[in-house]
C-alpha positions, 0 to 999 in steps of 0.5 A, a space after each residue: 693750413 687745414 691742420 691749423 684750421 682743425 685745431 683752431 676752431 675746436 679751441 676757439 669756439 668754446 671760449 667765445 661761447 663762454 665769453 657771450 655767456 660772460 657778456 650777458 651775465 655781467 649786463 644782467 648783473 648791472 640790471 639786477 643790482 639797480 633793481 635791488 638798490 632801488 626797490 625794483 623801480 626801473 626808470 625810462 631814463 635809466 634804461 636810456 643811459 644803459 641801452 646806450 652804454 651796454 655795448 661798452 660794458 660788453 666790450 670792456 668785460 671781454 677785453 678785461 677778462 682776456 687780459 686776466 687770462 680768464 679764458 686760458 683756465 681749465 676750470 676742473 683744475 681751477 685754484 684760488 688764483 683763478 678765482 682771483 683772475 675773475 674778480 680782478 676782471 669784472 672790477 676792471 671792467 666795471 672801472 672802465 664802465 664807470 669811466 666811460 659813463 662819466 666821460 659821456 655823461 651816461 652815469 648810472 648810480 655809484 652804488 650800481 657799479 659797486 654792487 654790479 661788480 660783486 653780483 658779476 663776480 658771483 655770476 661768472 664763478 657760479 657758471 663755472 663751478 656748477 659746470 665742474 660740480 656736474 662733472 664731479 657728480 657725474 664721475 661719482 655716480 659711475 661708481 654705482 655702475 660696479 664696473 669701476 673700482 671703489 677707492 678709499 683715500 686714507 689722509 684729507 690733507 694736501 695729498 689726499 686732497 690732490 689725489 681726490 682731484 686727480 682721481 676725479 679728473 681722470 675719470 673712472 679708468 682707474 677708479 672713483 674715490 668714494 670716501 676719505 678717511 681721516 683722523 681729524 675730527 674737525 673734517 668729519 662729514 666735510 666734503 673734498 670735491 663732493 667726496 665724503 670725509 669721515 673720521 677714524 683711521 682705526 675704522 678703516 676695516 669697517 668702512 671698507 666693508 660698509 662702502 664695498 671698497 676695492 682699493 685703499 690709497 694711503 696719501 699722508 707722505 709726512 706721516 711718521 713711522 708710528 702713524 704709518 705702521 697704525 694706518 698699514 696695520 688697518 689697511 692689511 685687515 681688509 680684502 682690499 688692495 693697498 697703494 700709497 703716495 710715496 713718502 716725503 723723502 722719496 719725493 725730495 730726492 727725486 726718486 719719486 715725482 709728486 702725485 705718484 701712487 705706488 703699490 704698498 711694498 713690504 718696506 713701507 711695513 718697516 718704515 722709520 722716520 726719516 734719517 736726518 743727515 748732516 749734509 754739510 759734514 758729508 758734502 765736505 768730504 765727498 764734494 770734488 773728490 774721487 770716490 771708489 765704491 767696490 761692489 758698486 753694482 750690488 744692491 748696497 753698493 749701487 745705492 751708495 753710488 746714488 747717494 754719493 752722486 748727490 754731492 758732486 764728487 769729482 769722479 765716481 768709480 763703480 768697481 765690480 766683477 759683474 758688468 751688467 748691474 754696474 752698467 745699468 746703474 751708470 745709465 741710471 745716474 747719467 739720465 738723472 745727472 747727465 754731464 754734471 756727474 763724471 762716473 766711471 765703470 771698472 770691471 775687476 775683482 778685489 781678489 786680484 790685487 794687481 788690478 786694484 793697484 792699477 786702478 789706485 795707481 791711475 785714478 788716486 781715489 780719495 775716498 773708498 767705500 768697500 761693499 764688495 763680498 760674498 754675503 749668502 750665508 748658507 752658500 758660504 757654508 758650502 764654499 768656506 775657502 771662496 768666502 775667505 779669499 773674497 771677503 778677508 783677503 779682498 778686503 786686505 787688498 783693497 785696505 792695503 792699496 788704499 794705504 799705499 796710495 794715500 787714500 784719506 778715508 776707507 769705510 768698510 761695510 760690515 754686518 751683524 753677523 759679524 757679532 759672535 758669528 755661527 757661520 763662515 760668512 759672519 766670521 769672514 766679516 769679523 776678521 775684516 772688522 779686525 783688519 780695518 782696525 789693524 790698519 788704522 794704527 799702522 796707516 795714515 788713512 782713516 779706516 773705519 767699518 759700519 756694522 748693520 743688519 739685514 738690508 730690506 730688498 737686497 740681493 740675498 734677502 728674504 724678501 725677493 725669495 718670500 715674493 717668489 714663493 707667494 707668486 708660485 702659489 706657495 708654501 712660504 718657507 720660514 726657517 723657524 716660527 720665532 726667528 728674528 731679524 734686524 732690518 733697514 731699507 737700502 736708501 737708510 742704510 746707505 744714508 747712514 753709512 755716508 753719515 758715519 763716513 763723515 765722522 771719520 774716527 779711524 779705527 772705529 766701528 760705527 753700529 747703525 740703529 736698526 730699530 726693533 728686531 722683526 719676526 720673519 714669520 710676521 714678515 712673511 704673513 704680511 707680504 702674503 697679505 699685501 699680495 691680496 691672499 690670506 695666510 694659511 688659507 691661500 698661501 701656506 706658511 711652512 717652517 723648515 728648520 734652521 739652515 747651517 750657520 743661521 742663528 735664531 736672532 742677530 746681535 749688533 754689539 759684542 758682549 765686550 763691547 757694551 761697556 766700550 760703546 759710545 754715542 755720537 752726535 747722530 742719534 742713529 749711530 754709536 761707536 764701538 772702540 777696539 778691544 784690548 789685544 784684538 789685532 795682536 799678530 794679525 798679519 802673521 795669522 792671515 799668512 798662515 790662513 792664506 797658506 792653509 786654504 791654498 793647501 786644503 780648501 776643505 779645512 778653511 773653516 777651521 783655519 778661520 777659527 784660529 783668528 775668529 772662533 765660530 759658534 756651531 749648532 750640531 751639524 745633525 740639525 744642519 742635515 735635518 734643516 737641509 733636508 726640509 728645506 729641499 723638500 719645500 723648494 721641490 714642493 714650491 716648484 711642483 705647485 
């Protein structure tokens, strides 16, 4: 009982006080309306009728406002709907007051009731919004104290307006919005809850200095990639910490809640226009089917599993040799989908054909996404036999099981490093493409491959390495000032892989549009700026030379494939058709390769070149490069 009293009175008393204030203002509104309409001539007869009925007006006012739940509105967050509640409450009260006067012969002039309702609405809304205005101005004034961070919001649309409201309502603990910047000239010198809107995204650096801004929040979730590039480019010229409202794609797929603000990351610098998926074609081949993802716990494999889960498979099998990542992924999927998604973790290696046969025999997958592979280029140069066993023969094992057990579709994840390979890893992936094309000619299963470049943030990507080096105080080690790479985000790659799988042309290699190549030097310097430092001043950038097997630039299409390249219905996916004689005597060559690496693992790279030539740069360059890299790593560790 004591607890109820403690809760009851603090909640009820402010509402009683507000109701009494409303009663006073409505009565004043009626008297004021009469005076206004009758040249301020207040007759004794009117006073007599009014004093006989004011108590009825008071009761009708409170009851009507309660009926429209006006006293349940938190006016700091009020909307146009809440304004309508006040208006309807006042009009209803005045209607009942008129009926009361009609029944008991206490009628005032009809114009008084109409004007009284209008003035009542104005008085009640004024009393509520004056309190809200005082709260906002108090919050803005707190910025002048210099204890709190000063925030610039980029974007004066719905997201920017909501963000300003949230920041002001939270108080100054996160910071206080000082200005809003927008490219709509019509919004120039307008206000959002007392915060000025100024024109010109290109003036961000100038305005940040003028208003002593500490943080910039980008609030344009529907922006195109070109708009983001321009905004972020201007923001990174400042010394401010940059955050952003997530893009619409992240909000719509449930990755991020509406209204959340996160740190700007390097993925946002490469953000391209949202991938448009043919949801029907993807759903048709995934829904109610058993789907197996090899390497399902890896960075690409796990994102494939997340995307596949959206299409209600009968069973999602996460197959991986490393159990920790797979287990975390399964828990994530359970939290998101609960019992609506049936998933299973199976531990095993693609090199173990007997284990693969157990899986295929027991669960009979209809769709296989083969993402399991060794991907680190320099590491595979030192262990070529292991790269061949895992990438080449692991793929062959999975493909043969798919054929044997009647899988409908098999999708191999390939890489741009398979094009004119200069390293062991790239050569092994080129062999896997040839294997898939060979299997397509001898099997009822639809075999296909999807070839794409670097995936930003994946295991082995330069981004985590650069981040670690920056956090350690530098230097950031870039192999060459002119080196370029194609990049896409992990979700983007996974979505396009699913889309390509839906096209299902057996023997095809689908090539994903990777956009413009990115200079790794620019990537490193932008990361340094995003983390709040200045390149070559706070954090040094050091060039250490190309690593073993590394190219200055990557290619997505073989020279011989250019004339055989075909566009598809999806503007981000192209197809290359098999080259003449590409898979000739493949199985004999693979048998020879297997025997040779068993006999002499050190000769694996030479054995591999009998199937796919490897273009090498001089080994002395590799030795110098390796020495520079080792020195740079030791220097980083000592900082």
